[in-house]
C-alpha positions, 0 to 999 in steps of 0.5 A: 390380353391381360392374363398374367402367366408364369414364365414356365407357362409362357414357354410351354405355350410357345413350345406347344405352338411350335408343334405341327399337325400329327407331331407328338406334343412336347412334355409340359410340366404339370404346373404349367399345364394346370395354369394353361388349362385354367386360363383357357389357353390349351385344351386336353387332347387325351392321354394327359396331353394338351394342345394349344387352342385359338385363345392360346395363339391369340395370347402369343400373337394377337392373331388367330385364323 
């Protein structure tokens, strides 16, 4: 993908990708959250948290089930 993200946003996306189902999402800086939301790589999950979506997984690996 051609989207360019800051190093902080890429690291946040990687950390979100490591979260298993039912686990608490890691804290992510608001600037990284805003960047990831604007890029469409995460979705709001409630209570100010975000979770990685298919587009985010594709950004990291090029593959998404």
